[in-house]
MIZAMAR-541215 format. One record per residue: y, x negated, z of N, C-alpha, C, CB in turn; residue in one letter. Coordinates in steps of 0.001 Angstrom, whole numbers, plus 524288, in hexadecimal, padded with zeros to 5 digits. Glycine has a CB too. Layout:
! MIZAMAR-541215
YXZYXZYXZYXZA...
END
This chain:
! MIZAMAR-541215
54E86D0A2C327E45531AD07C032A74557FAD0AEE32927553D0D01E7328ACX55AEED0C6E32D2555FA0D0F6B32C375639CD0C3F32925561F2D113C33158X56640D0EB63258E56A08D0C1A3223056F04D0ADE3252D56B44D0F7A31D68X57250D07AA322D95775BD066A3253457A91D0B623260457A62D0281321C4X57A73D0ED63223957D5ED13C2322B557B66D16F73274D57CF2D16F631DA9X57639D174D327D2573F5D1A4132C2C57574D17D53316956DFCD1A8032BA7X57534D12A9331BE57671D1008336AF57C31D10AD3381857511D0A373365AX57FA3D101A3344858533D10A53356658683D1646336F058878D0EF8330A3X58413D19FF3344D584F0D1F7A335BB58324D208B33B515820FD231E331EAX57EB1D1E3633CC157C9ED1EEE3420658046D1C7D346095771DD1C8C3427CX581DDD17B33451658555D14E5348B258A65D17F43498C58692D0F5D34697X58C93D1A093455F5918ED1CDB345C3590DED225F347EB5942CD1D1E3406FX58C8ED24E4346A458BBDD2A33348A858AEDD2A2234E8C58708D2CC6345F6X58813D263B3508D58759D25B83563658CA0D2505358E1583B2D210F35781X58FE3D21B23568D5950DD20B8358CC5988DD258C3586A597A6D1C163560EX5983FD28403540559B92D2CE13534959A47D31353572559B04D2EEF34DBFX5953CD31CE358435937FD361A35B9A593DCD34E13616D58DF9D378235A44X5949CD2FF9362B3594F6D2E6B3683359AB5D2DA136995591BBD29513694AX59CE5D312F36CB05A277D30EC36DEF5A3EAD2C16371165A413D35BC370E7X5A00DD29793735E5A123D24C1376685A24DD2011372EB59C8CD2385379F7X5A092D205336DF45A16AD1C0D36A455A67AD1D183675559CB5D1B7936668X5AA3FD1999367DF5AF85D1A77365D85B062D1800360785B37ED1853369A6X5ADB7D13C235F615AE7CD110B35A615A9A4D0DD13591E5B371D0D7D35A8CX5A932D0C7C354205A4BDD0960352495A6BCD056634E555A063D0CF034FCEX5A4DED009B34ED15A5FBCFCC834AAD5A139CF952349D35AAD6CF96534C13X5A144CF6833458759CC0CF36E343EC59E5CCEDD3342CB59A22CF5DB33F1AX59B0CCEA2A3445159BB0CE49934314596F7CE2C033FE759C4FCE14134831X596B1CDDAA33F0259202CDB6333CBD591ABCDB9B336D558D73CDDFD33EE8X58CFBCDA78334E658C36CD9D332F4858D36CDECC32C32586C6CD7F632E3CX58C5DCE34D32EA158D58CE83132BCC5932CCE93C32B1B58AD1CECC432EA8X5965ECE65132DDB59C05CE6A932D2459DF1CE2933294159ED4CE5FE33260X59A4ECDF833272559BA5CDB373239A599C9CDC7231E185993ACD60632584X59D61CDD8D31AAE59BF6CDEF5315535997ACDA673125D5A0C1CE0DC31267X59A3CCD5A73144E59806CD113311AF5928CCCFB1313A559B9BCCC6E3126DX590D1CD234317D458BA7CD10131A0858764CD37B316B458B3DCD2F331FC2X58318CD0AE315CE57EB3CD2F8312ED57C9ACD7BD315CE57A4ECCEE831226X57B53CDBC3312E75793BCE0853153A5734CCE0653151D57B4ACE5633125CX570E2CE1783199856B2DCE1CF319AD5696BCE54331E2F568B3CDC5331A23X5644ECE60931E9156228CE9AF3226B56249CE7A1327FE55CA6CEB0132101X563A0CE29F328C6563BFCE07332E0E5693ACE08033079561ACCDAEA32DF9X56D18CE22432D9957254CE25C32FDF5726FCE6373346857669CE3E732BB4X57481CE47A338CA574E3CE81133D3157A33CEAD033D2057412CE5223426BX57ACCCEE893409857F9ECF1833411A5824CCEFCE3461E57E8CCF78734118X5869FCECF63459858997CEB2434A1F58DC7CEF3234B4D58C13CE59C3491EX58C9FCF28D34F1758FD8CF71F3502759236CF6D93559A58CA4CFC1A34F8FX59719CF88735610599C3CF8CB35B1E59B86CFE6735C1859E82CF4F935B4CX599ECD00803608F59BD0D058E3626759FF1D04803669859734D090B36498X5A494D06B4365DB5A8BED061A369BA5A8C2D0AEE36D3B5AE34D055236706X5A892D0A20372555A831D0E64376255AC0AD0D7437A935A28AD0EE337851X5ACE6D117E37DAB5B048D10EA3823F5AD55D0E6A386C35B27BD163B383ECX5A84BD0FA43872A5A526D0DD538B9C59FB8D0C5E389A05A4CAD122138FFBX59E1CD079B38A7C59902D05DD3888C59478D07B838BEC598E8CFFFE38835X59581D090E390D15914FD0A433948558D67D0E4F3928B593A1D0C2939986X58F15D12BC3906458B41D169F38E9C587A5D148D38A5458E10D1B7038CA3X58983D10CA387545866ED0EA638305582C1D0A50384DA58A09D0C9237EC4X583AAD08663899B5807FD042838BC557C8DD062A38FC2583FFD000D38E49X57E11D0A0A392AE57ACED0BE2396FB57613D0EFA3952F57DFDD0F2A39A9AX57651D11393908B571BBD13E138E605711DD1271388A757232D19E238F03X56C2FD12AB386C656B0BD10C8381805697CD151C37DAC566C1D0CCA381BFX568E8D19EA37F8B566EED1E1537C3356A4FD1EE63775C56696D231E37F42X56F5DD1E0E377D5572DED1EF83736A571A6D1B5F36ECF57885D1E383751BX56F2BD16EE36FEF56DC7D133F36BC25695FD15523685056C2FD0E0036E1AX56653D190336A56561F4D1B2B36757563C3D1DE73626355EDCD1EF336AAEX568AED1F5E3622C56AC8D220435D9056A88D1E8C358B15706BD23B135E90X56A86D19633598B56A95D15C63552056536D152F3529E56C8FD107B356E0X56116D16DF3555255BD4D16813532855823D13A6356C955BF5D13CD34DEEX55333D13763552D54F2ED10DF3585054FFED0AFF35820549A3D124F3565BX55023D08A135CC455116D02FF35D2354BFFCFFF435D8E5548FD01C9361D4X54BC2CFBB535AA754774CF80435B4F54880CF46835FE85469FCF4D23564EX54D64CF2C63605354ED9CEEF836456554B2CEF553654554D42CE950362B7X55641CEE3536A0B55BD2CEE3136B5A55D01CE9AC36EFA55D78CF36836DE4X56185CE76A36E3D5635ACE34C371C4568ADCE4DB373ED563AACDDE836EE8X56965CE3E8378F356E63CE4C837B875702CCDF8537DBF56DF1CE91737FF1X57366CDCA237AD0574FACD75E37C7557723CD71C381FB578FACD54A378C4X579F5CDB1E3839257C44CDB0C388D657819CDAEA38D1257FC5CDFCF389A1X573ABCDD8038C1956F72CDD6638FF556D5DCD7E1390AB56B02CE11238E52X56CBCCD51238C5656ADBCCFA738CA656ED4CCC3E38F80569C9CCD6F38720X573CFCCCF538E13577E0CC9D13909B57805CCAC93967D57D3BCCB0638E35X577A3CCFBB397F9577BFCD11939D8357316CCECA3A065577D6CD70439E30X56E76CCF0239DEB569BFCCCDD3A05356A25CC6F63A110564F7CCE2E39D05X56D34CC47839DAB56DE8CBECD39DF457282CBD473A16756EAACBC9239885X574D0CC1213A3F05790ECC0003A79357E5FCBF673A513577D8CBB373AA78X57EF4CC1063A026583FDCC09D39D7C58753CC57039EB158333CC0023977FX58C5FCC4BE39E3358FF2CC91939F2258F9BCCD0B39AAE59599CC71C39FBFX58F06CD1FA39BF558EB5CD62F398255928FCDA6F399A658915CD864397C8X59591CDC3D395E259949CE076396E2597F0CE51E3936E59F00CDEA0395E1X59402CE8183950759248CECA43920459651CF0FD3921958D1BCEEA93941EX59A0FCF0BD395B359E2CCF4B7395DB5A1E9CF41B3913C5A137CF46039B08X5A1DBCEF8338EE45A564CEE6C38A7F5A2A2CEF14385405A79BCE8DF38AF1X59DD3CED1F384E959AEACED98380015951ACECCA380FB59CECCE99E37BEEX591F9CEEE037D6D58C4BCEE6337DEB589F7CEE9A37874589F2CF2CC38180X585B6CEB99377B458365CEB343727E57D9DCEC993728D5841FCE5B737052X57C04CEF8D36E8F57683CF0CB36D945750FCEEB53683057579CF6D736DF5X57128CEB53367FE56F11CE96736302569F9CEC4B3620A56E36CE34436310X569E7CEF7B35DE65657CCF30C35D21562F4CF254357CC56744CF8AF35DC2X55DC4CF182357E055AA0CF1463531A55753CF636352E75571ACEC37352EFX557C6CF91A34E945553DCFE3234E3955027CFDFF34B2A558E3D021534BBBX54D13D021E34BCB547DED02563497254804D022C3438854514D073234B2EX54C68D03A83412954CBBD038133B6954ED4CFE4C3397055035D07EF3396BX54FEBCFA9633D05551BFCF56833B7255796CF4A233BDE55022CF45E33605X55A87CF8EA33C7956031CF86033D1A56177CF60A34271562EECFDB833C72X565FECF37F342B8567C5CF13A347A356D7FCF29134878566F2CEB3B347AFX56EC6CF42134D395742DCF51634EC05757BCF1A43536A57518CFAF535010X579ACCEEB2352FA57BE4CEBE43576E5807FCEF2C3593E57D9ACE610355F7X57FB0CF22635D6258387CF5F435F2458667CF3FA363F2580EACFB2D3604FX58B73CF3A53636E58ED2CF1BB367AA59227CF6423698D59254CED0A365D2X591D5CF77936E8459502CFB97370E25993FCF8F33742259199CFF6537453X59E26CFA2E372F65A261CF78A375C95A6C4CFB50377285A48ACF3043728AX5A9B7CF9E237B275AE23CFD1037CD35B2C9CFC38379335AFA4CFBC53827FX5B6B5CFF90379CC5BB7CCFF0C376AA5BE15CF9C9377C15BF56D0397377D8X5BE12CF82937CAE5C07BCF32837E1D5BDB4CEEA637B6B5C05FCF26038414X5B890CEED237B415B595CEAC1378A15B6B7CEACC372C65AFB5CEB79379A1X5B6FACEF7C370875B81BCEFEE36AF85BD62CED77369A65B807CF5AA3694AX5C13BCEE6C36CE85C675CEC5436BDF5C689CE66136BE25CA4FCEE6036FE4X5C2FCCE41236EE85C29CCDE5236F0E5BF75CDC3036A7B5C022CDC8837433X5BBA2CDF283689D5B7E3CDD1F364D45B8B9CDF0435F3C5B28CCDE8A36682X5BAC5CE3B235E945BAF7CE62B359745BE3FCE303355995BD25CEBAD359EEX5BBDBCE1BC3513C5BE96CDEDD34D255BE41CD90034D9E5C418CE06434D1AX5BC3ACD6FD3520F5BB8FCD14E352825B7B3CCF4B34E7E5B9BACCFD335801X5B3D5CD28034D485B018CD149349295B251CD371344165AA87CD3A134A5DX5B307CD0013403D5B54DCD1C433B455B1C1CD596338675B66DCCD19337C4X5ACC0CD5B9339FA5A91FCD981337B95A8DFCDE4933B495A394CD70E336F6X5ACFCCE15E33B325AD5FCE60733E765AF21CEAA133B275B12ECE52534310X5AC1BCEEEB33B635AD6ACF3AC3387F5AD9ACF84833C465A964CF4B23340BX5B206CFB0133CA15B23ECFFC233FD45AF39D042333D245B7FFD0171340D2X5AC17D06FC340345A8E3D0B2733E025AA70D108933FFA5A33DD0A2D33F3CX5AC5AD10C8344BE5ADC2D15CE347165B1BCD14D334B665A8D4D18B334945X5B5BAD181E34B9F5B9BFD177D34FA35BBBCD1CF03511D5BE5CD13E234DA9X5B994D1F1A355445BAD4D247B356CB5C04DD25103590E5B6E7D266435AB9X5C246D20F835B925C758D215B35E495CB78D1D9B35C2B5C699D20553640BX5CA3ED1B00357F95CDFFD174F355CE5CEDCD12903593A5D314D19FA354E8X5CAA5D10AF35BB05CB2ED0C4435F535CA2BD06F735CC55C779D0CF8363DCX5C7D3D06F43581F5C6B5D01FB355865CBA8CFFEA352E75C242D02A235172X5CD59CFB303543C5D20ACF8F5351C65D12ACF7F634BF05D39ACF3D335486X5D56ACF790349165D505CF627343915D38BCF0673431F5DA3DCF745340A6X5CFD9CEF4B33FBA5CE29CE9E933EC75CDA9CE911338E65C8DFCE8B83419CX5CDA4CE430337165CCEBCE32C3317E5C794CE51432FAC5CD89CDD4D3304FX5C717CE5FD32A975C219CE785328605BDFDCE3633298D5C294CE86432275X5B939CE52732A815B4F5CE18532BD05B3FCCDDAD3276A5AFEECE48632D04X5B331CD8D2328DE5B1B8CD4BD3251C5AF37CD04C328215B691CD2C1321E5X5ACF3CCC963254E5AA72CC820327DE5AE40CC3A0328C05A5D6CC63D324A1X5B35ACC4BF328AE5B742CC093329275B698CBD6A32E275BCBACC2DF328FAX5B4C9CBFEF3325B5B410CBD29337475AF50CB9A2337545B3A6CC0F933BA1X5AC1BCB9FA3334C5A747CB6F4333035A778CB2D632EB35A2A8CBA9333221X5ABC1CB2A032BE65AC2DCAEE9327965AD14CA969329A75B09CCB07D323DFX5AAEACA5B0326D25AB5ECA0433286E5B0EFC9E48327B15A78CC9CDD3255FX5B299C9B1832B635B793C986232AF05B67BC929132A7E5BB34C999632FAFX5B9DDC8FDB327C35B8EEC8A3E327515B975C87B532CA75BCC1C87B832362X5B63DC83CD32DBD5B678C8148332E55BB3DC7DCE333675B189C7E14333E0X5BD0AC7D2D338255C0F8C792D339155BE47C73E0338BD5C3B6C79F133E84X5C144C6FCA3387E5BEF1C6A903384B5BBC5C698933D3C5C338C6657337A1X5BDBDC6B46341B05BAEDC6A84346A05B5C6C6D823469B5BE51C6C4534B47X5B5D2C7249344A75B107C7563344635AD12C72D4340CB5B235C7AF134285X5AEE9C70E033C675AB75C6E54338AE5A8F5C697733B0A5AE72C6CE9333BCX5AC16C661033D585AA14C612E33F845A67BC622D3442B5AE98C5DA234127X5A7CFC6610347545A482C676834BC659F35C6955349F75A723C6B8934F28X59F23C6C82345EB59A3EC6E91343DC596DDC6A29341AE59B51C72AC33F9CX5994EC668433EEE59663C620433CD1593F4C5ED43413C59A03C5E7E33978X5970FC5DB33452559518C5AA034984590B9C5D6C34C6059979C596134D47X5913DC628534D1B58D3DC658F34FC858816C656934CBA58F13C6B3D35086X5886CC65EB3479D583B3C65D53446A580E3C609A344F55850AC66E433EA6X583A6C5C5C344005810AC573E3440557F60C55AC34988584AAC530B341B5X5829BC56B034D6A58146C5524352BF57C61C57EB354B6585D2C564335664X57C05C5CFD353E5577AFC5FFE356235727AC5EF735375578E4C65BB355DEX57290C5C8A34EF356DA4C5B3334C5956A73C575434F8856EB6C58F4346F1X56D0EC541E352B056A14C505B355D1566AFC532A359DA56DCDC4C7C3588FX5686BC57C835B985652AC5AD535F2856067C5D1B35C605685CC5F37361A0X56124C5E903577955CCCC60BF3546E55887C5CAB353AF55EBAC62BC34F12X55A07C5809351F15560CC540D350DB55390C5207355D65586CC4F8634DD1X55672C520135A185542EC50A535F2554FDCC54763608B55863C50973636DX550EBC598B35FAB54D01C5D83360BF54834C5D0535D5454F53C62CE36015X54907C5BA63585F54495C5AE8354D554141C5657356BA54679C59F134F23X543C3C51F7357EB540D1C4D503599853DC4C4E5E35E9954487C48AA35A6BX53FFEC51703621153D5FC52A33670953936C56E43667854162C545336B14X538C6C591A361DD53538C5D7E360E9536C5C62313643E52F83C5BE736214X53BCCC631C3648D53DEEC679D3675E53FFEC6B883635554263C65E736B4AX53C5EC6E0C360AF53DB6C716335C4054198C75BC35DA9538CBC73C935A09X540CDC78B8361F254494C7CE23632154A21C7AC4363C2542F4C7FC33681BX54A9AC765C3668354FC4C74073675055222C72513621D54F68C6F5536B13X54F0FC6F9535EFA5510AC6D9235A01552A5C72013565D54CE9C6A243575BX54F73C760F35616550A1C7A84352AF5558AC7D583547F54C00C7E543528BX555EBC7E47359A455A7DC810B35BA155F69C7DC835AE9559C1C826F36168X55EF7C78AF35BA856377C755035AEF5653DC75563553D56232C6FC235CB3X56177C759A351A6562EAC75A234C1E56527C7AE934A7F55E2EC744B348B8X5622DC7F1C34B6D563C9C843A34984567E1C86D834CF155F20C87B634914X567F3C8591351F756BBBC88073556F570BDC8500356205695AC88DC35A94X570A3C7FE5354FA5753FC7CA0355D95772BC7A27350BF57404C7859359DDX573D5C772334E3557569C746234975576B7C78303450A57118C70A6347B8X573E5C7C87344CC574E5C80393408F57A4AC82C2340FD570B5C846D34084X57C81C82D534599581B5C85363463F585CDC8255342F258357C852934C15X5867CC7D303438E58A45C7A813402358892C7A6A33A6D58B18C74F034204X58374C7A7533967581ABC7AC7333F95837DC7FE83318C57BA1C7A4F333A7X582FEC843033471584B3C893B3326E58A9EC8987331EE582C1C8D95335F0X58D62C871F3359459310C86EA3351759498C84273300C59582C8420339D4X59236C7FAF32F1459397C7CAA32A7359224C7F983257B590E6C775832A8EX58DB7C82453259D58C16C85523211259001C89A431FFB5869BC87A2321E9X591B5C8C4F3240E5958FC907F3237359ABEC8E633217459662C9357328A3X59C6DC89EC3238B5A15BC87A3321C95A0FFC860531C115A2D4C82EB32530X59C93C83CC31A9359BEDC822B3151E59C26C86F131187596AEC7F313145EX5997CC8B1C313125998BC8FEB30FED59F21C91E130F565960FC943431273X5A20BC9202313A45A764C93FB313635AACDC90A330FE15A9BEC943D318D0X5AA19C8B853102C5AD46C880E30CEB5AC0FC88AF307205AC6FC826930E88X5A790C8ADD305F75A600C8B6A3007E5A61FC91122FE9A5A095C89362FFBDX5A91BC9456301605A9FAC99BE2FFCA5AFC5C9A832FE835A831C9D9A30428X5B0CFC9E4E2FB4C5B635C9F672F9CB5B924CA28D2FDDD5B650CA2422F4B0X5B638CA515301585B899CA843305715B546CA7DD30A575B92FCAE0E303AFX5B783CA90930EE35B479CA8CB313BD5AFABCAC59313865B7E9CAA4E31865X5AB4FCAA733158E5A673CAD78315985A40CCAD4A31B095A28ACAB5A31177X5A08BCB0ED31C0859DA0CB10B320E959805CAF6131FCC59DCECB69332376X59648CAB373224D590F9CA9453215B58CEBCABDC324DA590CCCA36E32228X58EAECAF5B3285258B06CB27132B6A5894ACAFC7330695865ACB3B532837X58780CB3053340758596CB1153390F5811CCAD483383D583D4CB5A233C91X58189CA8A733AAF57D8DCA49233A5457C84CA2EE334B357883CA66E33CD2X5807ACA38E3314B57FE1CA1C632BE257C52CA5233289757DE0C9C5D32BD5X57BC9CAA1A329F7577F0CAD5B3273757935CAE353217757781CB291329DEX57E15CAD3131FE157F7CCADD931A5D57FECCA8A73177258499CB0C8319F0X57E20CA463319CE57E6BC9F553172C57C10C9F87311B157BA6C9B3031A69X577ABCA22931138574F9CA25F30C2F57869CA4B6307F056FF7CA58430CACX57BDBCA83D3096957F3FCAADE305985836FCA73A3037A581D0CAFA53080EX584CCCA329306705893BC9FE7304FE587D2C9A523036058CEEC9FB13096DX58379C984D3053D58217C92E23040557FBFC926B2FE8E57E3DC90C330814X5810AC8E462FBB357E48C8D3A2F6CB57873C8C8B2F7E55808BC88472F40AX57530C8D832F41056F8AC8D6D2F4D756DAFC88422F71D56CC4C8E782EFB9X56FD9C83E42F53856E14C7EC82F72456F2AC7E1E2FCF3570B8C7A642F417X573CFC7FBE2FEA557525C7F463042E57223C83383077557B04C8002304FAX57134C87D93055556E21C8BB4308355688BC89C1308FC56E1FC90FC30551X5665FC873D3050C5611DC851130593560FAC80F8309D655F41C82B730066X56503C7DBC30A0456554C79DE30E39565AEC7C8E3138656A11C763E30D6BX56925C805A313E5569DFC82F9318E9564CEC857831AC656E29C871931880X561FFC880B3174855D0EC8A8C318C255951C86AD31B3455A80C8D1731406X55941C81FA3191A55580C7E1531AEA5574DC7B2831FCB5546FC7A3B316A0X55BCEC7CD13220155D2BC7AB03272355A04C7D7032B675631CC7B4632830X55739C819C329EF55391C842432D8B54E2BC81D332CAD5537DC8A3532CC1X54B77C80AF330E25466CC7E123306054222C811B33327546BCC788733289X53D4DC7FA5331E6538C3C81CB33491537B9C7ED133996533F5C81A333106X5332AC7F8733BF053213C7D30341015309FC775D340CD52DC5C80243438EX52F53C755A33C3552D9CC6FE933BFD5324EC6C3F33C4F52A7BC6EDE336F2X5317EC67CD33EC8535B5C640233F355370FC61A2339E85343AC5FB73430BX5333CC611E3368553456C5F12331455383EC629A32E7E52F3DC5E9A32E05X53752C67B132EE053ADBC6B6F32C7954024C6B6B32F3A5387BC70E932C94X5400AC6AB233456544D7C6A89337735484AC65F8335B95438AC6A1233D56X545EBC616233534548E1C5CD23336A54B45C5DCE32E0854559C57F53333EX54838C603A32AA254A1CC61463254C54EDFC64E43257F545B2C63C3321E3X54E7EC690932883552D6C6CC0328C55579FC6A4D32B5B55130C71AD32BC2X556BAC66D632F1755B0BC6441331BD55E2EC60E632DED55900C60E933641X55B74C5DE432AAB55E36C5A95326E3560DDC5DD1322A255A6DC56B332467X55E85C622D321455610AC65AF31D815661CC67C831FD255D58C6A4331BF9X565F1C6937324D256AA8C6B1C3277656EE6C66EE3278056961C6CCE32D15X56D50C62123286757117C5DC23286057396C5D24322FD56E6BC589D32A04X57064C5D4931EF157268C5CCA319985761EC61443184D56DE1C5CAA315A3X5748AC65FA319CE577C0C6A8A318A757CEDC6A4931B96574D2C6F9031A0EX57CB1C6911320975817FC68D1323AA58532C64B63216758042C679232971X5831BC60303200558651C5C0431DD4588F2C5DCA318CB58301C572231CD1X5860EC605C3156E58838C62423107B58C97C662131167583F7C64C430D29X58B91C69F1314C058F67C6E0B315B759438C6BE13188258CF5C7273318F0X59352C68A731C82597ADC669F31F9E59B3DC631831C675959EC63A232454X598EFC5FCF3193859C1BC5C57315F259F68C5F743121D5989EC587C312FAX59D2FC639D310005A011C66D230C465A478C69CC30EFB59C60C6AA630985X5A349C6C093138B5A757C6ECE3167D5ABB7C6B01317FB5A4FEC716931B76X5AA49C6663319CB5AE2BC627931B4B5B1A1C6109316A85AB79C5D8F31D77X5AF33C60703121E5B224C5F0C30D6C5B5F4C635930BEE5AE6DC5DF2308E1X5B424C683A30C155B781C6C9130A835BC03C6D7430E4D5B451C718230A0AX5BB06C6C7F3134D5BF09C6D62317405C20DC6874318A05BC99C6F9A31C19X5C0B0C64333160E5C2FDC5F04317145C28AC5D8031CD55C8C1C5EF03156BX5BDE1C5E8231F0E5BCADC5CE8324615B974C57E5324335B9B6C614D3275EX5B9ACC54B43283D5B640C501E328695B0A4C51BE329905B82CC4C3032C8CX5ACFCC4EA1327BF5A77EC4F79329165A56AC4A6B32B565A433C514232439X5A309C4AAB32FEA5A131C460A332AD59BECC44513306E5A0BDC47213389FX59C16C40F232C8C5974FC3F2832A075940DC3BBC32D9E5989AC3C3532516X5969EC38DF33122593C1C3588334C05905EC38D23386C59790C321E337EAX59265C3D3D339FB58F85C40D933D5458A68C427833AB5592DFC45B433E98X58ACEC43FD335D95862EC458E332E258276C40F433214587C9C47D732D97X5848AC3C9C3307A5815DC37E932F6757E50C36393343B584DEC336032D84X580EDC360B338A957E6BC342A33D6F57A42C37F433F7758283C3340341A3X57B43C3D0F33F085775AC40C3340E557299C40D533D53579B1C463C3414CX57368C404D3383F56EEBC4012334AF56B9EC3B3A335CF570C5C400D32EEDX56E2AC36E63370E56B57C3225338885681DC332133D6F56F2EC2D8E3396CX56A74C35B53413C567BFC36DF346245631BC3A833452E56B8EC395934A1CX563F5C3E8D3421655FCFC4252340FE55B2AC3FB233E66561DAC46B933D8AX55C39C3C8933A7A557EDC39F0337AB5550DC361C33B3E55A07C370A332CDX557F2C33BA33ECB55576C301C3426F551CCC33023461F55998C2D1B3458FX5539BC37713482B5504BC3A8D34BA854B90C3C9E348C055366C3F1A34E0AX54C49C3E29343E4547E5C4025340C7543A2C3C0434028549CEC41EF33B60X5452BC37143400254169C32DA33F2553EE7C30D73443354412C2E6133C5EX540C4C329D348B053ED0C309634DA453946C327C34ECC54274C322A3520FX5361EC2F05350CF530F6C308D352A853188C33033581252D29C2BC6352CDX52D7CC35AD359CC52D9EC381835EF752D69C340A3634E5291CC3BE835F8FX52BE5C2F51361F052B92C2B1F365CE53092C27E036609526F4C279936498X5347AC2950362EA53944C26383629953BEAC25E6367EF53D09C289335E8AX53DFFC214936930540A0C206436E265468FC201836D8453E9BC1B68370A3X54851C1FD6368B154DECC1FD4367AD54EE7C222C3625255035C1A3936809X5538DC244A3619A554C6C26E735CAA5563FC22E8358865593DC2AE135D67X559E2C1F6B359D655B56C1B283564F559D5C1604358E456153C1B49354FBX55745C12B1355F7555DAC0D933581055AB0C0A323589C551CBC0ADE3548DX55B03C07A735D0D55F75C043935DF255ED9BFF1935B0A56024C0332363BDX5633EBFD21359395631EBF807356A7562BABF3CA35ACB5680ABF7313532CX561A8BEF14359115611ABEAB535CB856627BE9E735FDD55FADBE5A5359BCX56A9DBEA7435D4056FA1BE99335FF157095BEDC6364075742FBE97935BFFX56EC0BF2A1362F756F84BF6EA366A456BF8BF65B36B6956E84BFC23363F3X5678ABF3A336AD1563E8BF2F436F0A565B0BEEA2372CA55E88BF1C036CE4X5692ABEB5C3711056B01BE7033745A56EB5BE8DB3789356DB0BE2E437107X
END
């Protein structure tokens, strides 16, 4: 596998020798000194050019980077799906090479660069032949650090978590596993991850970045909370699913109450109480059940 030094030398030498490439900059984890370094880090590279057409109309120039295992061109997929694509402004090649290295290469015009450059706080200029790259602050993860939620954001996240659980348990009762799983991991986990990130930030001395999709949670959570979080993921059995669901409820309640206390925000305990009652009721229902809650005599009148 080519080393980071070899890859960076290759990326810059190609740009230096090609007069059509005017500048080069890098985004992503390799621009983040706080990101863990490993062999799976890709190279998020941008080549700034006057005209993208020569770089899009033929692909031979990409062979300079090495033998490719696989390549994706997002614009091709978008175009095939009927979406608007402006390849005259920018174009992207996602390339996985035979030695395991990966380059996400974005080719963009000067006009595109002027709109985009520096918007990502993880941006490092690598080459500038004509002095076209504006001055920007030194790269850091400041744009990815957690901010404390507003009261509205906090309350909305709490409501979203508890409300959407009724869809999960409905799916379990109906034996609709794909629906129930997607509703839990694709919908309910979003406010759970928000709350986890907010709790981590409230318990740090300085702003931190918890990473895309919470990938750094393990680095910041105490062992007891990390163990709980891990077990919010379940296997295919419904027994395991129910267990992970209740663990998620316990974890969310713990984190949300603590965040609310630290920020002096209200926490809707009735919301939690009522949804837990509903969940336990659905869990106890037989498949032959005709109603979720039995009506009292007065309600039947």
